[in-house]
C-alpha positions as CSV (number, residue, x, y, z in Angstrom):
1,X,23.4,10.5,-1.4
2,X,26.0,8.2,-0.7
3,X,25.9,8.9,3.2
4,X,22.9,6.7,3.1
5,X,24.8,3.3,2.5
6,X,26.4,3.9,6.0
7,X,23.0,2.9,7.3
8,X,22.7,-1.1,7.2
9,X,19.2,-1.4,6.3
10,X,19.4,0.6,3.2
11,X,21.9,-1.2,1.6
12,X,20.4,-4.4,2.6
13,X,17.2,-3.0,0.7
14,X,19.4,-1.9,-2.5
15,X,21.0,-5.3,-2.7
16,X,17.6,-7.4,-2.5
17,X,15.9,-5.0,-4.9
18,X,18.8,-5.4,-7.4
19,X,18.9,-9.0,-7.3
20,X,15.1,-9.7,-7.3
21,X,14.6,-6.9,-10.1
22,X,17.8,-8.0,-12.2
23,X,16.5,-11.5,-12.4
24,X,12.7,-10.9,-13.0
25,X,13.8,-7.9,-15.7
26,X,15.5,-10.7,-17.5
27,X,12.8,-13.2,-17.3
28,X,10.1,-10.5,-18.1
29,X,11.6,-10.1,-21.5
30,X,10.3,-13.9,-22.1
31,X,7.1,-12.8,-20.5
32,X,6.3,-9.8,-22.6
33,X,7.4,-11.2,-25.7
34,X,5.3,-14.3,-25.4
35,X,2.5,-12.1,-24.0
36,X,2.2,-14.2,-20.8
37,X,2.0,-11.0,-18.6
38,X,-1.3,-11.8,-17.1
39,X,0.0,-15.5,-16.3
40,X,3.0,-13.6,-14.3
41,X,0.6,-11.9,-12.1
42,X,-1.4,-14.8,-11.7
43,X,1.8,-16.9,-10.5
44,X,2.7,-14.0,-8.1
45,X,-0.8,-14.2,-6.8
46,X,-0.4,-17.7,-5.9
47,X,2.6,-17.1,-4.2
48,X,1.0,-14.4,-2.2
49,X,-1.5,-16.8,-1.5
50,X,0.9,-19.2,0.1
51,X,2.2,-16.4,1.8
52,X,-1.2,-15.4,3.3
53,X,-1.6,-19.4,4.3
54,X,1.5,-19.3,6.5
55,X,0.2,-16.3,8.0
56,X,-2.9,-18.1,8.9
57,X,-1.4,-21.5,10.0
58,X,2.1,-20.5,11.2
59,X,3.8,-22.3,8.6
60,X,7.1,-21.1,7.4
61,X,5.8,-18.5,5.1
62,X,8.9,-18.9,2.1
63,X,7.9,-22.9,2.0
64,X,4.1,-21.7,2.2
65,X,4.1,-19.5,-0.7
66,X,6.7,-22.0,-2.8
67,X,4.1,-24.9,-2.1
68,X,1.4,-23.0,-3.6
69,X,3.6,-21.4,-6.8
70,X,4.6,-24.8,-7.4
71,X,1.0,-26.1,-7.5
72,X,0.2,-23.0,-9.9
73,X,3.4,-23.8,-11.7
74,X,2.2,-27.6,-12.4
75,X,-0.9,-26.4,-13.6
76,X,0.1,-23.6,-16.1
77,X,2.6,-25.9,-17.7
78,X,0.2,-29.1,-18.3
79,X,-3.1,-27.3,-18.7
80,X,-2.5,-27.0,-22.7
81,X,-4.3,-30.3,-22.8
82,X,-7.6,-28.9,-22.3
83,X,-8.3,-27.4,-25.8
84,X,-11.5,-26.2,-25.5
85,X,-10.1,-23.1,-23.1
86,X,-7.8,-20.6,-24.4
87,X,-4.9,-19.7,-22.2
88,X,-6.0,-16.3,-21.3
89,X,-9.1,-17.5,-19.8
90,X,-7.6,-20.5,-17.8
91,X,-5.1,-17.9,-16.5
92,X,-8.2,-15.7,-15.1
93,X,-9.4,-18.7,-13.3
94,X,-6.1,-19.3,-12.0
95,X,-5.7,-15.6,-10.7
96,X,-9.4,-15.5,-9.6
97,X,-8.9,-18.7,-7.1
98,X,-5.7,-17.8,-5.5
99,X,-7.0,-14.2,-5.0
100,X,-10.1,-15.3,-3.5
101,X,-8.2,-17.9,-1.4
102,X,-5.6,-15.1,-0.3
103,X,-8.5,-12.9,1.1
104,X,-10.0,-16.0,2.9
105,X,-6.9,-16.7,4.5
106,X,-6.0,-12.9,5.5
107,X,-9.4,-12.8,7.1
108,X,-9.5,-15.6,9.0
109,X,-5.6,-14.6,10.3
110,X,-4.3,-12.3,13.1
111,X,-2.3,-10.5,10.7
112,X,-5.1,-9.0,8.7
113,X,-5.0,-5.8,7.1
114,X,-1.4,-5.4,7.9
115,X,-0.8,-9.0,6.4
116,X,-2.5,-7.9,3.2
117,X,-0.1,-4.6,3.2
118,X,3.0,-6.6,3.6
119,X,2.0,-9.1,0.7
120,X,1.1,-6.1,-1.5
121,X,4.0,-3.9,-1.0
122,X,6.5,-5.8,0.8
123,X,9.1,-4.4,3.1
124,X,12.6,-4.3,1.8
125,X,13.9,-1.6,4.4
126,X,13.4,-4.4,6.9
127,X,15.0,-7.6,5.8
128,X,17.5,-9.6,7.6
129,X,21.2,-10.8,6.2
130,X,19.8,-14.3,5.9
131,X,17.3,-12.9,3.5
132,X,20.1,-11.4,1.6
133,X,22.2,-14.9,1.5
134,X,18.9,-16.7,0.4
135,X,18.1,-14.3,-2.3
136,X,21.8,-14.2,-3.5
137,X,22.1,-17.8,-3.9
138,X,18.6,-18.1,-5.8
139,X,19.3,-15.5,-8.1
140,X,22.7,-17.0,-8.9
141,X,21.5,-20.5,-9.4
142,X,18.3,-18.6,-11.4
143,X,20.6,-16.8,-13.5
144,X,23.0,-19.6,-14.1
145,X,20.1,-21.9,-15.4
146,X,18.8,-18.6,-17.8
147,X,22.1,-18.6,-19.4
148,X,23.1,-22.4,-19.8
149,X,19.4,-23.0,-21.5
150,X,19.3,-19.7,-23.1
151,X,19.2,-21.1,-26.5
152,X,16.5,-24.0,-25.4
153,X,14.2,-21.1,-24.0
154,X,14.3,-19.0,-27.1
155,X,13.4,-21.4,-29.2
156,X,10.9,-23.3,-27.3
157,X,8.9,-19.8,-26.4
158,X,9.2,-18.2,-29.8
159,X,9.2,-21.0,-32.3
160,X,7.2,-23.8,-30.2
161,X,5.7,-25.5,-33.7
162,X,9.2,-25.8,-35.1
163,X,10.7,-27.1,-31.7
164,X,8.0,-29.5,-31.4
165,X,8.6,-31.1,-34.9
166,X,12.5,-31.3,-34.3
167,X,11.6,-33.7,-31.2
168,X,11.8,-31.1,-28.5
169,X,9.6,-31.6,-25.0
170,X,8.3,-28.2,-25.0
171,X,5.9,-28.9,-22.1
172,X,9.3,-29.9,-20.3
173,X,10.8,-26.4,-21.0
174,X,7.7,-24.5,-20.0
175,X,7.6,-26.3,-16.7
176,X,11.2,-25.4,-16.0
177,X,10.9,-21.6,-16.9
178,X,7.9,-21.4,-14.8
179,X,9.6,-23.3,-12.0
180,X,12.3,-21.2,-12.0
181,X,10.1,-18.1,-12.0
182,X,8.0,-19.4,-9.3
183,X,10.7,-20.1,-6.9
184,X,12.2,-16.5,-7.3
185,X,8.5,-15.2,-6.9
186,X,7.9,-17.5,-3.6
187,X,11.1,-15.8,-2.3
188,X,10.4,-12.5,-3.1
189,X,7.1,-12.0,-1.7
190,X,8.0,-11.6,1.7
191,X,10.6,-8.9,0.8
192,X,9.4,-6.9,-2.2
193,X,6.0,-8.0,-2.4
194,X,3.5,-8.7,-5.4
195,X,3.5,-5.4,-6.7
196,X,7.4,-4.8,-7.2
197,X,8.0,-8.3,-8.3
198,X,5.0,-8.1,-11.0
199,X,6.3,-4.6,-12.2
200,X,9.9,-5.9,-12.4
201,X,8.4,-8.8,-14.6
202,X,6.8,-6.3,-17.1
203,X,7.8,-2.7,-17.1
204,X,11.7,-3.0,-17.6
205,X,11.1,-5.2,-20.7
206,X,8.3,-3.0,-22.1
207,X,10.9,-0.1,-21.7
208,X,13.6,-2.1,-23.4
209,X,11.5,-3.1,-26.3
210,X,10.9,0.5,-27.0
211,X,14.6,1.3,-27.2
212,X,16.0,-1.9,-28.6
213,X,15.2,-4.3,-31.5
214,X,17.9,-6.9,-31.1
215,X,17.1,-9.8,-28.5
216,X,20.2,-9.7,-26.4
217,X,20.1,-5.9,-26.5
218,X,16.4,-6.2,-25.1
219,X,17.4,-8.8,-22.1
220,X,20.6,-6.3,-21.2
221,X,18.7,-3.0,-21.3
222,X,15.7,-4.3,-19.5
223,X,18.1,-5.6,-16.6
224,X,19.8,-2.2,-16.6
225,X,16.5,-0.3,-16.3
226,X,15.8,-2.7,-13.3
227,X,19.0,-1.7,-11.7
228,X,18.5,2.0,-11.8
229,X,15.3,1.8,-10.7
230,X,16.2,-0.1,-7.7
231,X,18.9,2.5,-6.9
232,X,16.7,5.4,-7.5
233,X,14.0,3.8,-5.9
234,X,15.9,3.2,-2.7
235,X,17.3,6.7,-2.5
236,X,14.4,8.5,-3.0
237,X,12.4,6.3,-0.3
238,X,15.3,7.0,2.2
239,X,15.4,10.7,1.3
240,X,11.5,11.1,1.5
241,X,10.6,8.2,3.9
242,X,8.4,6.6,1.3
243,X,7.8,2.7,1.2
244,X,10.9,1.2,-0.6
245,X,9.0,-1.2,-3.3
246,X,6.3,0.9,-4.3
247,X,8.8,3.7,-5.0
248,X,10.7,1.4,-7.1
249,X,7.8,0.7,-8.8
250,X,7.1,4.5,-9.6
251,X,10.3,5.0,-10.9
252,X,9.9,2.2,-13.1
253,X,6.7,3.3,-14.6
254,X,8.1,7.0,-14.5
255,X,11.2,5.6,-16.8
256,X,8.6,4.0,-19.0
257,X,6.6,6.8,-19.6
258,X,9.4,8.9,-20.2
259,X,10.7,6.5,-22.7
260,X,7.1,6.2,-24.6
261,X,7.3,10.3,-25.0
262,X,10.6,10.3,-26.3
263,X,10.4,7.6,-28.7
264,X,7.1,9.1,-30.2
265,X,8.6,12.3,-30.6
266,X,11.3,11.1,-32.3
């Protein structure tokens, strides 16, 4: 098994999937408990749309993806002023908008169907050392921000009304959370793709919520599940010549299914 680590592209794939998976699994606890899963896929689609725009125009893919994601972040954070629309309906609009734009950009791009596949599944087996360093830097800054502002995020996300009565600017903290999440999504689209990024945001946290009740344990177990899935996914993709990101997602789904079945039997 461990002979695979003598192959450079394999350990790079393991590092990138572990770093991004761990962060998304941590942030995903907020997403799942706050019932914002659809919002996260809409943000992922915005990042993918920016990637598609970069393919069309030749602009830097990461910066293009970041610009589109930040636009979605701003919309998500401040759309609450519109009282006549529910959050879910507005999120559906954002998802539909960026999905349509992605297809239009790809249809006019030379990348064509190949670009669509890259956006959907990523390509963790072809990443460079530079992309590893970028992911590591973003992971460190993003995770540090979550540690520093942990109490504030918990308060604002799970008891927003009380937070407002105490004079806390909930709009700002919502924006900051979405901003951090958006930056990580933009950086991950090229490597892990939409499917793995979104799966890491939802499935580990869902699995951890079945296994644990205390919030801190849910965070810890969610990250652990993401790391186990990353290792198993990279190993199985190397062993059976499968797409790395898709295999990682399949492992996460399998762990969730097993956990659900065992919890019901118990």
